[in-house]
C-alpha positions as CSV (number, residue, x, y, z in Angstrom):
1,X,-0.2,0.1,-0.1
2,X,1.6,3.7,-1.2
3,X,1.5,6.5,1.7
4,X,-1.9,7.9,0.3
5,X,-3.7,5.3,0.3
6,X,-2.6,4.4,3.4
7,X,-3.0,7.9,4.5
8,X,-6.5,7.2,3.2
9,X,-7.3,4.3,4.9
10,X,-6.8,5.8,8.3
11,X,-9.1,9.0,7.3
12,X,-11.8,6.4,6.7
13,X,-10.7,3.7,10.0
14,X,-8.4,5.8,12.5
15,X,-6.3,3.3,15.1
16,X,-8.3,2.9,18.3
17,X,-7.0,6.1,21.0
18,X,-4.0,4.4,23.1
19,X,-5.3,3.6,26.9
20,X,-2.9,3.5,29.8
21,X,-4.3,1.5,32.8
22,X,-3.3,3.5,36.2
23,X,-1.7,6.8,34.5
24,X,-0.6,8.3,37.7
25,X,1.2,4.5,38.8
26,X,2.7,4.5,35.4
27,X,4.1,8.4,36.2
28,X,5.1,6.9,39.7
29,X,7.0,3.9,38.7
30,X,8.4,6.0,35.6
31,X,9.8,8.9,37.6
32,X,11.4,6.5,39.8
33,X,13.3,4.0,37.2
34,X,14.5,7.7,35.7
35,X,15.7,8.7,39.0
36,X,17.5,5.1,39.2
37,X,18.9,5.7,36.1
38,X,19.9,9.3,36.6
39,X,21.8,8.1,39.7
40,X,23.7,5.0,37.7
41,X,24.8,7.4,34.7
42,X,26.3,9.5,37.7
43,X,27.9,7.2,39.2
44,X,29.1,5.4,36.0
45,X,30.7,9.3,35.3
46,X,32.7,8.9,38.3
47,X,33.9,5.8,37.5
48,X,34.8,6.8,33.8
49,X,36.7,9.8,35.3
50,X,38.5,7.9,37.9
51,X,39.8,5.8,35.3
52,X,40.4,8.0,33.0
53,X,42.4,10.1,35.6
54,X,44.4,7.0,36.9
55,X,45.5,6.3,32.6
56,X,46.9,10.0,32.4
57,X,48.3,9.8,35.7
58,X,50.0,6.7,35.2
59,X,50.9,7.7,31.6
60,X,48.9,4.6,29.6
61,X,48.5,5.6,26.5
62,X,48.0,2.5,24.7
63,X,46.5,-0.5,25.3
64,X,45.8,-4.1,23.2
65,X,42.4,-2.7,22.1
66,X,42.4,1.6,22.4
67,X,44.7,4.5,22.2
68,X,43.9,7.5,23.8
69,X,43.9,10.9,22.8
70,X,44.4,14.1,23.5
71,X,42.4,16.5,22.5
72,X,43.7,20.2,23.1
73,X,42.2,22.3,25.5
74,X,40.7,25.6,23.9
75,X,42.9,29.0,24.3
76,X,41.6,32.0,26.3
77,X,43.0,34.9,25.6
78,X,42.9,38.1,27.6
79,X,44.1,41.8,27.7
80,X,45.9,43.6,29.9
81,X,44.0,47.5,29.1
82,X,47.0,48.9,31.3
83,X,49.6,47.6,29.0
84,X,47.8,47.3,25.6
85,X,47.5,50.9,26.3
86,X,50.6,51.9,26.8
87,X,51.8,49.5,23.6
88,X,49.0,51.1,21.5
89,X,47.6,54.2,22.8
90,X,46.0,54.9,19.4
91,X,44.1,51.5,19.1
92,X,43.6,52.2,23.0
93,X,41.6,54.8,21.9
94,X,39.8,54.0,19.4
95,X,38.6,51.3,21.2
96,X,38.0,53.1,24.3
97,X,35.6,55.2,22.1
98,X,33.6,52.0,20.4
99,X,32.8,51.2,24.5
100,X,31.9,55.2,25.0
101,X,29.3,55.1,21.8
102,X,27.9,51.3,22.8
103,X,27.0,53.2,26.7
104,X,25.6,56.3,24.9
105,X,23.3,54.0,23.0
106,X,22.0,51.7,25.8
107,X,21.7,55.4,28.0
108,X,19.4,56.2,25.3
109,X,17.4,53.7,25.6
110,X,17.6,54.1,29.3
111,X,13.6,52.9,31.1
112,X,12.3,51.1,28.3
113,X,12.9,47.6,29.9
114,X,11.9,47.8,34.1
115,X,12.8,45.0,35.6
116,X,10.0,43.3,37.5
117,X,11.7,42.4,40.7
118,X,13.4,46.5,40.9
119,X,9.8,47.3,40.7
120,X,8.7,45.2,42.8
121,X,11.2,46.6,45.7
122,X,10.0,50.0,45.2
123,X,6.5,49.2,44.9
124,X,5.0,47.2,46.5
125,X,3.7,43.8,44.0
126,X,0.0,44.1,45.2
127,X,0.1,47.9,44.5
128,X,2.0,47.4,41.0
129,X,-0.1,44.6,40.3
130,X,-3.0,46.3,40.7
131,X,-2.1,49.6,39.1
132,X,-4.2,49.3,35.4
133,X,-2.0,48.8,32.1
134,X,1.4,49.1,34.3
135,X,2.0,45.0,34.3
136,X,1.4,42.3,32.2
137,X,0.5,39.1,33.3
138,X,1.2,35.7,31.7
139,X,0.7,32.5,32.7
140,X,3.2,29.6,31.9
141,X,2.0,26.1,31.3
142,X,0.7,24.3,34.5
143,X,3.1,21.4,35.2
144,X,2.0,17.8,36.7
145,X,4.0,15.8,39.3
146,X,2.5,12.4,40.4
147,X,2.9,12.8,44.6
148,X,2.2,9.8,46.9
149,X,-0.9,9.8,49.5
């Protein structure tokens, strides 16, 4: 049967909905299994780290079936501003001016965003929430958790 014929068949006679017996018990059981697997994963990661550290410390780079390959770590660079200014004074001034321009741009947009936490500290949350049109409230979708009675 080709895909279109199969789709027509499903439209004419859809599959019955899946029925899960005792869904709350199933969620509870799966939560327990997930927690146990996460614990097992953490233990395996710890065991792996110990074995790898041992191989590195003992300088075991190869055995009959495996070889330890070293991947170079990222190189991070940082500039000392005072030394940069001494060695490259004209470039320092250009960078400084770029930073000033960026800060001035931020200043022009000051007050366009007001952090809720700061507003809550300055105005009581109940007063803030009751001020018409001041606060927009959106609600995240509910999340569910199965707990033992």
